[in-house]
N, C-alpha and C positions, 0 to 999 in steps of 0.2 A: 481545533482541527486535527490533523493527524500528527504523526511523529516527526522524526528527523529527516528521513530520506527514503530511499527506495531499495528494497532488498533484491539482489540478483544472484543467480548461480555463478560458478566460477567464470570469470571473464566479464561479469556484469558490473553493476554500479555499487553505490554505497549501501551499507546495511542499516537502513533507517526506516522508521514507520511513518511515512506519509508526509503530506504537505497540505497547507491550507487549513483554515480553522473550522473543520467539520465538527458538528455536534451531533450527538446521537438522535435518532428519530425513528420513525416507523418505516419498515421496508421488508422486502422479501428478496429472494435470489434464486437463481437456477443452479442445479448441481453442475459439476464440471462437464463441459461439453454442451451446456445449455445455451440460452440466449433468447429465450422467449421473453417478450415484453410483459410487464405487469404495471398496474397502476397502484398508487397508495403511498409511495415514498415522497410525501409532500403533496400539497393540494393540487390536484389536476395534473400531476407529473406522471408521464409514461416512462418507466425505467426498465432497461434490459441489462443484465450482466452476462457477458460472454467471454470466451477466450480471446486474447489479443491475436491479431493477424499481422503478417508482415506489411500489409498495405496500411496499417494503422501507424506506422513508424513516424511519419511526418507530424501527425497530430499529437502523438505522445511526446515527441521531442519538444514541440511547441508548449504543451501543457507543463512539462517539467521545467523548461526554461522560464516560463512566465511565473510559475509559483516560486522558483528559486530567486526571482528578482523582487518578490514582495517584501515590504518593510518589516513584516512580522518575523523574518528570518526563520521560516519554517523548515527549510531543507538544509542539508549539509553542504550541497554544492553552491558556490557563489559565482562561478565563472561559466555557467551554461551547462547544458545537458550533453550527452554524447551526440555525435552527428547522426543524421537521418540514416545514412548508409550503415553505420554501426548498429543502430537500433534495429534496422531491418534484418541485418545478419543475426543479431541476437534472437529476435523473435522466430526466425527460421530455425535456429539451432535448438530452440525449445522442443521442437517436434522429435528430436533425437535425445532429449534429456528429460527423463521421466521424473526427476527429483526436484523440478522447479516448474513454476507456471506464472503467467501474467494474464490477468483478466481486466477487462475494461467495463466501465459503466457508460451506457448511452441513455441520455435523457432527451426525450422527444427527437430522437434521431441524431443527436450530437454527442460526441465522445467527451465526457466531462470528468471521468475518474479512472484511476489506475490502481490495481492491486498486484503486488509482486510477492511471490513466495519461493523459498529455497530451503531445501532440507540441509541440515548440518552434515558435512561430509565425513566427520570423524565417526568411526565405528561405534564408539561408546555413546554417542549422542545423535544417532541417526533418527531417533524418535522425536527430535526437535527441529522446528523450521523457523526461519526468520521471515518476518512480514514487513512489507512496506506499502504505504497507502497514500494517495493524494487525490484531492477533489478540487476542481476549478472554483475560483472565488465566487462566481455568480451562482453556484449550485450547492453551496454549503448550507448546513442546518435544514436540510430537506430529506434526511434519512438515507442519503446515498452512502455515506461512510459506514453506517450500520449494515446496509445491504451488502457492501463489499466484505465486511467482516463475517457475515453469515456465509458468503461464498468461500472465504478462507477456511472456515470450520468444515464446510462440505468437502473441500479439497483435502484437508488434513485427514478426515475420516477415510476417504478413499485411498489416500497414500499411506495409511497406517502411521500417521504422525500423532503423537500424544500431547504435544506441547507447542504452542506458538509463542514466539518472543519478539520483542521489538524495543527500540530505543526512542525516547521522546525528550526534546529539550525541556528543561524545567519551566521555561517561560511560556510554553505552549499549553496554556490552560484549557482551551477548547478541545485539544487532542486528549489531554488527560481525562477530561469529563467524558468524552466519547468512549475511550477504552475502559475506564472504570465502570461506566454505565453498562457496558457490554459484559463485563465480568473479568477483565484483566486485573491483575494484582501487581503492585510495585514490589520488585524483588531487590532493588538496591539503587544507589546513586553512584555513578562512575565519574570521579572527579577528573576534569581536564582530559576527558577520554577521546575527544575528537578535536581535530584542528579545522576550524572554519575560517577561511580567509587567513588573517594574520593573528588570530587568537585561538586559544585552547578553551573549549567549552565543556561543561558537564552534560551528562545524559542520564536520564532515569531509565533503568531497565525494568520492563514490564513483561508479564507472561500470562498466558491463558491455557488452562489445562482442558483438553478436549473431553467433554463428559461422555 
């Protein structure tokens, strides 16, 4: 599936790549500001990638909370997502913050995936952005994760970002397969880097250089 959690700009959430056991597949995506539907990410699936809107807040909170409770321990959070009000405020704030973005995946009219991107604020690494991705359990292995990664690359090119990075739990083999199949490379293992619940866990640092 995807990585550890979800990347957000200042005031947002955890810096982790995704949730759910998404595996690479076939898909396409729209450039930033898009949202036109397309077929092909899974048999008979009509998929649209578009920027998240404040009215998506309730569904996105439910998505994050549900994935966070899965036995696979895909996400960093164990005690739920932010509140709907907080999520709505955050999505509204993105309109005034050009260095971050949230996109959603809609499959057959249902919101089933989330992509979060945020540029590193340090002047020496503003060419780098963190990525977070999650896909609902019932829609994994249908190309949605790959379609969201394609959207991430499109956003990075428009934002003059040269490198995307993320963290993945070592046990999240479907996520590792997705990212490595897309072209991400492992850059290191960070021991006891995150506290998840009552334990400290390792994380694999991965990166993708924008061609």
